[in-house]
Each structure stands twice: as structure tokens, then as C-alpha cells.
C-alpha positions in Angstrom: 116.7 104.6 127.4 114.8 101.3 129.0 114.7 98.9 125.7 112.5 96.4 125.8 111.4 93.0 123.6 107.9 91.4 123.9 106.0 89.2 121.7 102.4 90.7 120.3 100.7 87.5 119.9 97.6 89.5 118.5 99.7 91.3 115.8 102.2 88.1 115.4 105.4 89.9 116.1 107.4 90.9 118.6 108.1 94.4 119.0 111.1 96.1 120.1 110.3 99.7 122.4 112.6 102.7 123.6 111.1 104.4 126.6 107.8 102.9 125.7 107.7 103.6 121.6 107.4 101.0 119.4 111.2 101.6 117.3 110.9 98.3 115.5 109.5 94.3 114.9 110.2 90.9 113.5 107.1 89.4 112.1 106.5 85.9 112.3 103.8 83.1 111.7 102.9 80.6 114.4 102.2 76.9 113.2 102.8 73.4 116.0 106.0 73.6 117.1 107.5 76.1 114.6 108.1 79.7 114.0 108.4 81.4 110.4 110.6 84.5 110.6 109.6 87.1 108.1 110.5 90.4 108.0 112.1 92.1 110.5 112.1 96.1 110.4 114.1 98.6 112.3 112.3 102.9 112.5 114.9 104.1 110.2 116.1 107.1 113.1 117.0 103.8 115.1 118.9 102.2 112.9 122.8 101.7 113.6 122.6 100.7 117.3 122.0 97.2 117.4 118.4 96.8 117.9 118.0 94.3 115.5 120.4 92.0 117.4 118.7 92.8 120.2 115.5 91.9 119.1 116.3 89.0 117.3 118.3 87.2 119.8 115.1 87.6 122.3 113.0 86.2 119.9 115.3 83.1 118.8 116.0 82.8 122.2 112.2 82.6 123.6 111.7 80.4 120.6 114.1 78.0 122.0 112.2 78.6 125.8 108.9 77.6 123.9 110.5 74.6 122.4 109.8 76.0 118.9 112.0 75.0 115.8 112.3 77.9 113.4 112.1 79.0 110.1 114.4 82.1 109.4 112.7 83.0 106.0 113.7 86.7 107.4 117.1 87.4 105.2 118.4 89.7 108.3 117.6 86.3 110.8 119.2 84.0 108.7 122.0 85.8 108.4 122.0 86.7 112.1 122.0 82.8 113.4 124.5 82.2 110.3 127.0 84.2 112.2 126.0 82.8 115.6 125.9 79.0 114.6 127.4 77.7 117.9 124.2 79.3 119.7 121.1 78.8 117.0 121.7 76.3 114.3 120.4 74.3 116.0 116.7 75.8 116.3 115.9 75.2 112.8 115.1 71.8 110.9 118.3 70.1 110.0 116.7 68.7 106.8 115.7 72.8 105.7 119.4 74.7 107.0 120.4 75.0 103.5 117.9 77.0 102.8 118.9 79.6 104.9 122.5 79.2 103.9 123.2 76.9 106.8 124.7 73.2 107.8 127.8 71.6 106.3 
């Protein structure tokens, strides 16, 4: 099975697909220098296989590559960043980390 994650700017979301079928997404709002992740959804028939983690990791890595700061308003993404602080906490503006349970 081929898994692929792609940014779909027209739909304001990253989509994860398996063999060409969209099985989940994370929606966002984009502003200059900032991406606000709003909601993550995986099709119930595809849950429990780590797809949300693959999707979120790819979206966060892309934000870093694009030089964007991240606001993780999506509870799943905020939790993912807390669990992977060493890799992703720096993407969240330091002054706003407390809003998402991050920082010291």
C-alpha cells in the first residue's frame, strides 16, 4: 500500500492518501510567517494504524521547511508536539507556548 501526504492549498489542508484514496486530513489557516493547524481527521476505517502521526509529522516538517511558525489549535497536533518536544516545540512561538501546554 502506498501512503502519501500532500499539501492541498486550494482546500487549506494536508491530505493523507493510501493508494490514491484520501483517508484523512489536517486543516489549516495560513498567514504571513504562520500556519494555524485547526483540525485533524482520519477516516474511522483507517484509524489505529499511525496515519495521523505520519500526517502531522509531514505537515510540521513542511512548516519548518517553509520557515513558518506553528499554532497548534488542533488538540491532536498540540499533543503530538508535547510528545515530541525536542523535535517540534521550537516551531511554536515562545510567547504562545503556554496556550498549548508547551514550554517550561
